[in-house]
N, C-alpha and C positions, 0 to 999 in steps of 0.2 A: 504495498498500501503505500511506503512510504516512495518508491519511484514512480507511481503514478503519481502525487502530488509534487513530486519535483520537476516532472514532465509538463505538468499542468502548469506550474509557478512561473517554470523558464520559459514559455508561451506566453501566459500573462505577462511577463515584464518585460518580455518583448513589444508588447504591443501600448508602453506606458506611451512611449515616443508621441503614440498617434490617439492617448486615450481622448480627446476631445473628438475626434473623428468616430467614420464607422472602423471596425476590424473585424474582421475574419477569418475564418480556419478553410485552410483549400483539404481535398482530400488525401494530400500526401501531408497532412498535419504544419504546413506552412503557417503561419501566422502576416496576416497583409491589411492595409489598412485600404485598399479598396476594393468595393464590391463586384462584385459579376456574378450570373448564373451558375459557376461551377463553385460557389463558398458557400459555406455553412456560416452566417451571421451570429457570432457571439454577442455584439454591442453596437448598435444604430441608432439615430435621433433620438440619444438620451433616456435610451429602453435597454434592458440586458435580454437575452433569453433567460428563461421561466428554467429552473431545475425540478427535474421528475424524480423522487426517490420514495422506495416502496415502504409505507410503513410497518413492513417487519424488517428491514432493512439491518444488518448488525452492525454493533458500534463502530468498527472499525472503518464498513465503508461510508455510515453517519459521518463521523468526522471526516473524511475526506472527504466529502461535500458540504461539510461546515468549512473547511479550510479553501474550498474551490472560491466558494463565497465571499468568504474572508478576503482570498486574491482578488477577485473580480471588482470586491469594493474598494481596493486600495489602488486600482487599477482607475476603474470610472467615477469613484465615486457613489455608485450604486449599487444596493449588494442583490440578485436577483431573487424572486421569486422564490420559496422551496415550496413544490406540489405535492400533495400524494397521492392524490387520483387524476386524472389526464385533464387537459383543458377541453373546451371544447374546440379549437382551430389553434394554428398557428404553428411555430417550433419549439421542439424543448431540446434539453440537453437532460437523456435520460440517463442514473446511474444506477448500477443497482451486479445482483450475484445470482447466477445461474444456479436454480432449483431453490431460491430463497425471495427475487422479487417476479411477481407474476409477469409485470410490465416483460422484464429480460425473458422469462420461460415463454410468452405471448408470442414473438420475435423468433426463437428459437424451433416451436413447434408450426408458426407457418413458413420457415426456412428463409429469413430474412437477413438473419444474421446466421453465421458458423461458429459455433466454440468447439471446434474439435482441438483446437489449438491447446486449448485450456486443461484439457482434459488428461488428468495427473501432477498438475502444475500447481503450486503455491503460489502467492506471488506475483502471479502475473494477470494479465488485464489485458483487452482488443478496445481502439478505438475506432469508428468508423460511424460513419453515417449511413443513414438507411432513408430512405425516399417515401412516405406515405403509410407510417410504420404503425397506425393506429388511423382510423377513421377522424376526418378532420384534424389529422396530424399532417402536413405538408413535410415535415424532416424533421429528424430527430438523430443528433450527434451522442451515441452511444458509447458510454463509457464501462 
């Protein structure tokens, strides 16, 4: 979990240069300050993308999400909203653990994410974007 927090923190720190602008993450994990159709928007127009975390999340995942929210706030002066249920529409950042998050498990079952690289591993994670992960949700950055 420490490696995940460090990776996200580094990406967010890189974004401090453009905190007053939009900043996005592309599918290769590069942070950019210019929006385009291939980017997942993390912050734009004075709004951060909300973070969805299953209410049953373990303490480690919940702490990493809290650290991420605090990092967002340090960079943008705004703390992302923490959701425990799906919003009606928009984009989300989804954090969770397979087998413990109903949202992650739904994506695995539907074939929208593949977690085979995590099998038998500890302290390992994937970060990927998923288009139309749930009804009404345009895109999710899944961690």
